[in-house]
C-alpha positions as CSV (number, residue, x, y, z in Angstrom):
1,M,-89.1,66.2,67.6
2,A,-90.5,66.8,64.1
3,K,-88.5,63.9,62.7
4,R,-89.7,61.6,65.5
5,A,-93.3,62.6,64.9
6,R,-92.9,61.8,61.2
7,L,-91.4,58.4,62.0
8,G,-94.3,57.7,64.4
9,E,-96.9,58.7,61.8
10,K,-95.2,56.5,59.2
11,A,-95.2,53.5,61.6
12,R,-98.9,54.1,62.3
13,K,-99.8,54.1,58.6
14,L,-97.8,50.9,58.1
15,L,-99.7,49.2,60.9
16,L,-103.1,50.4,59.6
17,R,-102.3,49.7,55.9
18,P,-104.1,46.6,54.6
19,T,-101.7,43.8,53.6
20,V,-102.0,40.9,51.1
21,L,-102.0,38.4,53.9
22,P,-105.0,38.9,56.4
23,G,-104.9,38.2,60.1
24,F,-102.3,40.7,61.2
25,R,-104.2,41.7,64.4
26,L,-104.9,38.1,65.3
27,T,-101.4,36.9,64.8
28,L,-100.0,40.0,66.7
29,A,-102.3,39.3,69.6
30,Y,-101.3,35.7,69.7
31,T,-97.6,36.6,69.6
32,V,-98.0,39.1,72.4
33,L,-100.0,36.6,74.5
34,Y,-97.5,33.8,73.9
35,L,-94.5,36.0,74.8
36,T,-96.3,37.2,77.9
37,L,-97.2,33.8,79.2
38,I,-93.9,32.1,78.3
39,V,-91.3,34.8,78.8
40,L,-92.6,37.9,80.6
41,V,-94.6,36.3,83.4
42,P,-91.8,34.1,84.6
43,L,-89.2,36.9,84.4
44,S,-91.6,39.3,86.1
45,A,-92.1,36.8,88.9
46,L,-88.3,36.5,89.3
47,L,-87.8,40.2,89.4
48,F,-90.7,40.8,91.8
49,K,-89.3,38.2,94.1
50,A,-85.9,39.9,94.0
51,A,-87.4,43.3,94.4
52,T,-89.4,42.4,97.5
53,A,-86.4,40.5,99.2
54,D,-84.1,42.0,101.7
55,F,-81.4,43.9,99.7
56,G,-78.8,43.5,102.3
57,R,-79.3,39.8,102.5
58,M,-79.1,39.5,98.7
59,M,-75.8,41.4,98.7
60,A,-74.5,39.3,101.5
61,T,-75.3,36.2,99.4
62,L,-73.6,37.5,96.3
63,F,-70.4,38.3,98.1
64,Q,-70.0,35.0,99.9
65,P,-66.6,33.4,99.0
66,R,-68.3,30.3,97.7
67,I,-70.5,32.4,95.4
68,L,-67.6,34.5,94.2
69,S,-65.7,31.3,93.4
70,A,-68.7,30.0,91.4
71,F,-68.8,33.4,89.5
72,R,-65.2,32.9,88.5
73,V,-65.7,29.3,87.4
74,S,-68.9,30.0,85.4
75,F,-67.7,33.2,83.7
76,G,-64.2,32.0,83.2
77,T,-65.0,28.7,81.6
78,A,-67.8,30.1,79.5
79,L,-65.5,32.9,78.2
80,L,-62.7,30.4,77.4
81,A,-65.1,28.0,75.7
82,A,-66.7,30.8,73.6
83,A,-63.3,32.1,72.5
84,T,-62.1,28.6,71.5
85,N,-65.3,28.0,69.6
86,A,-64.7,31.3,67.7
87,L,-61.6,29.7,66.1
88,L,-62.9,26.2,65.8
89,G,-66.4,27.2,64.5
90,L,-65.0,29.6,61.9
91,L,-62.6,26.9,60.7
92,V,-65.3,24.2,60.5
93,A,-67.8,26.6,58.7
94,W,-65.0,27.5,56.2
95,V,-64.3,23.9,55.4
96,L,-68.0,23.0,55.0
97,T,-68.7,25.9,52.7
98,R,-65.6,26.0,50.6
99,Y,-64.7,22.3,50.1
100,S,-66.5,19.3,48.8
101,F,-65.5,15.9,50.2
102,P,-67.1,12.6,51.1
103,G,-69.1,12.8,54.3
104,R,-69.6,16.6,54.2
105,R,-73.4,16.3,54.7
106,L,-72.9,13.9,57.6
107,I,-70.5,16.3,59.3
108,D,-72.9,19.2,58.7
109,A,-75.7,17.2,60.3
110,I,-73.6,16.1,63.3
111,I,-72.9,19.8,64.1
112,D,-76.5,20.2,65.3
113,L,-76.3,17.1,67.6
114,P,-75.7,19.3,70.7
115,F,-79.1,21.0,70.0
116,A,-80.9,17.6,70.1
117,F,-78.7,15.8,72.6
118,P,-80.1,15.8,76.1
119,T,-77.7,17.9,78.2
120,A,-77.7,15.4,81.1
121,V,-76.7,12.6,78.7
122,A,-74.0,14.8,77.3
123,G,-72.7,15.4,80.8
124,I,-72.6,11.8,81.7
125,T,-70.9,11.0,78.4
126,W,-68.2,13.6,78.9
127,T,-67.6,12.5,82.4
128,S,-67.1,8.9,81.3
129,L,-64.7,10.1,78.6
130,L,-62.6,12.4,80.8
131,T,-62.2,10.2,83.8
132,P,-58.7,8.7,84.2
133,S,-60.0,5.4,82.8
134,G,-61.9,7.0,79.9
135,W,-60.9,7.2,76.3
136,L,-59.8,10.9,76.6
137,G,-58.9,10.9,80.3
138,R,-56.3,8.1,79.9
139,P,-54.0,10.0,77.6
140,L,-54.6,13.2,79.6
141,A,-53.7,11.4,82.8
142,A,-50.5,10.1,81.1
143,L,-49.6,13.8,80.6
144,G,-50.4,14.6,84.2
145,V,-53.6,16.4,83.3
146,Q,-56.9,15.6,85.0
147,G,-59.9,16.0,82.7
148,A,-63.0,15.3,84.8
149,F,-64.0,17.2,87.9
150,T,-61.8,20.2,86.9
151,P,-62.4,23.5,85.2
152,L,-60.9,21.9,82.1
153,G,-63.8,19.3,82.0
154,I,-66.3,22.1,82.4
155,T,-64.7,24.0,79.5
156,I,-64.8,21.0,77.2
157,A,-68.5,20.4,78.0
158,L,-69.2,24.1,77.2
159,L,-67.3,23.7,74.0
160,F,-69.7,20.9,73.0
161,V,-72.9,22.8,73.7
162,G,-71.7,26.2,72.3
163,F,-70.0,25.0,69.1
164,P,-73.2,24.9,66.9
165,F,-74.0,28.5,67.7
166,V,-70.8,29.7,66.1
167,V,-70.9,27.4,63.1
168,R,-74.6,28.1,62.3
169,C,-74.1,31.9,62.5
170,V,-71.0,32.0,60.3
171,Q,-71.9,29.3,57.8
172,P,-74.7,31.3,56.0
173,V,-72.5,34.3,55.6
174,L,-69.7,32.3,54.0
175,E,-72.2,30.6,51.7
176,N,-73.6,33.9,50.5
177,L,-70.1,35.4,50.0
178,D,-69.4,35.4,46.3
179,P,-66.0,33.7,45.5
180,E,-65.7,36.1,42.5
181,I,-65.1,39.0,44.9
182,E,-62.1,37.1,46.3
183,E,-60.9,36.3,42.7
184,A,-61.3,40.0,41.7
185,A,-59.2,41.1,44.7
186,A,-56.6,38.5,43.9
187,S,-56.5,39.6,40.2
188,L,-55.8,43.2,41.5
189,G,-52.7,42.0,43.3
190,A,-54.0,41.3,46.8
191,S,-52.3,38.5,48.7
192,R,-54.2,35.7,50.4
193,L,-53.8,37.4,53.7
194,Q,-55.1,40.7,52.3
195,V,-58.1,38.9,50.8
196,L,-58.8,37.3,54.2
197,L,-58.4,40.5,56.2
198,R,-60.0,43.0,53.8
199,V,-62.6,41.0,51.9
200,I,-63.7,38.0,54.0
201,W,-63.2,39.2,57.6
202,P,-65.4,42.3,57.4
203,E,-68.3,40.1,56.2
204,V,-67.8,37.3,58.6
205,R,-67.0,39.4,61.7
206,P,-70.6,40.4,62.8
207,A,-71.8,36.8,62.4
208,L,-68.8,35.5,64.3
209,I,-69.3,37.9,67.2
210,A,-73.0,37.0,67.3
211,G,-72.2,33.3,67.5
212,V,-69.6,33.8,70.2
213,A,-72.0,35.9,72.2
214,L,-74.7,33.3,72.0
215,A,-72.3,30.5,73.0
216,F,-71.1,32.6,75.9
217,A,-74.6,33.3,77.1
218,R,-75.5,29.6,76.8
219,G,-72.3,28.6,78.7
220,I,-73.1,30.8,81.7
221,G,-76.5,29.2,82.3
222,E,-75.5,25.6,81.3
223,Y,-76.4,23.0,83.9
224,G,-77.1,19.5,82.6
225,S,-73.9,18.9,80.7
226,V,-71.8,20.5,83.5
227,V,-73.2,19.2,86.7
228,F,-71.7,15.7,86.2
229,V,-68.4,16.5,84.7
230,S,-67.6,19.3,87.2
231,G,-67.9,17.1,90.3
232,N,-69.4,20.2,92.1
233,L,-66.4,20.7,94.3
234,P,-66.8,23.8,96.5
235,F,-64.4,26.6,95.7
236,R,-63.1,24.6,92.7
237,T,-65.7,23.5,90.2
238,E,-69.1,24.7,91.5
239,T,-71.0,26.8,88.9
240,L,-73.8,29.4,89.4
241,P,-76.6,27.2,88.0
242,F,-75.6,24.4,90.4
243,L,-75.6,26.8,93.4
244,I,-79.1,28.1,92.3
245,V,-80.4,24.5,92.6
246,V,-78.6,24.1,96.0
247,K,-80.3,27.3,97.2
248,L,-83.7,26.1,96.1
249,E,-83.2,22.8,97.9
250,E,-82.2,24.7,101.0
251,Y,-85.4,26.8,100.6
252,D,-83.2,29.9,100.3
253,Y,-85.4,31.6,97.7
254,V,-83.8,35.0,98.3
255,G,-80.3,33.6,97.6
256,A,-81.5,31.7,94.5
257,S,-83.3,34.9,93.2
258,A,-80.2,36.9,93.7
259,L,-78.1,34.6,91.7
260,A,-80.8,34.2,89.0
261,V,-81.1,38.0,88.6
262,V,-77.4,38.4,88.1
263,M,-77.3,35.7,85.5
264,L,-80.4,37.2,83.8
265,G,-78.8,40.6,83.8
266,V,-75.6,39.3,82.2
267,S,-77.6,37.4,79.5
268,L,-79.7,40.4,78.7
269,F,-76.6,42.6,78.5
270,V,-75.0,40.2,76.1
271,L,-78.1,40.1,73.9
272,L,-78.5,43.9,74.0
273,V,-74.8,44.4,73.0
274,L,-75.3,41.8,70.2
275,G,-78.4,43.6,68.9
276,W,-76.6,46.9,69.0
277,W,-73.6,45.4,67.1
278,E,-75.9,44.0,64.4
279,R,-77.6,47.3,63.9
280,R,-74.3,49.1,63.8
281,S,-72.9,46.6,61.3
282,A,-76.0,46.9,59.1
283,S,-75.8,50.7,59.1
284,L,-72.1,50.6,58.1
285,L,-72.8,48.2,55.2
286,Q,-75.5,50.5,53.8
């Protein structure tokens, strides 16, 4: 209790202490107001709608076979895409930070394209590419694999939208990692594998986990790039965001709220685990 009181007193003094830059109270009030209007009010409305709804009806909605199938598709494809992006994103970040080659800046700029690309346009593009007559769908069809309107097509679309999160989380860590540390480890007799596992991996791991978590959270709620390429086939390729839209079009606000609350809870859980992991990693490094 005494330690907690000292920490509270220290925080109060920091808040009241004058700073070089004026306007702390004004900027803090603006920040709180902005977050309240943009984030807290919509989330509160969603939670209030779910809290005032019939709990039994909500549970009945969540355990419908069609809804359970959408859960498996959304979480399964998002997890697979995030795990694949962990490997691909780490490899691309390593190449961009450790090698100089013609077109490196162009490739580095292209990585951010999914952030600026309209998701609906991305969905239409991937659909045209993965259909049996598309550039990617034709060789897949020759192998007996259907790209569009399958979970494979959804996974590829989620790879596209989640890839920048992993690269942009890992890339700054690799840029700040001094190559002299690796050279020192090698001069002491460490093999390349030992340098990778004992020098590079401990530094990169927190950032990689953060990027994968963000890509996974984005994949769960992705709608625009998935709605076209999935085909929205019941019990096969329907996703949770699509079913939320379906519920809203059917004026089933209770069902839509139930699905939205589950997705919100999962996303918040991922972000909380991510924050806990970052604090734990920072405390271990100190």
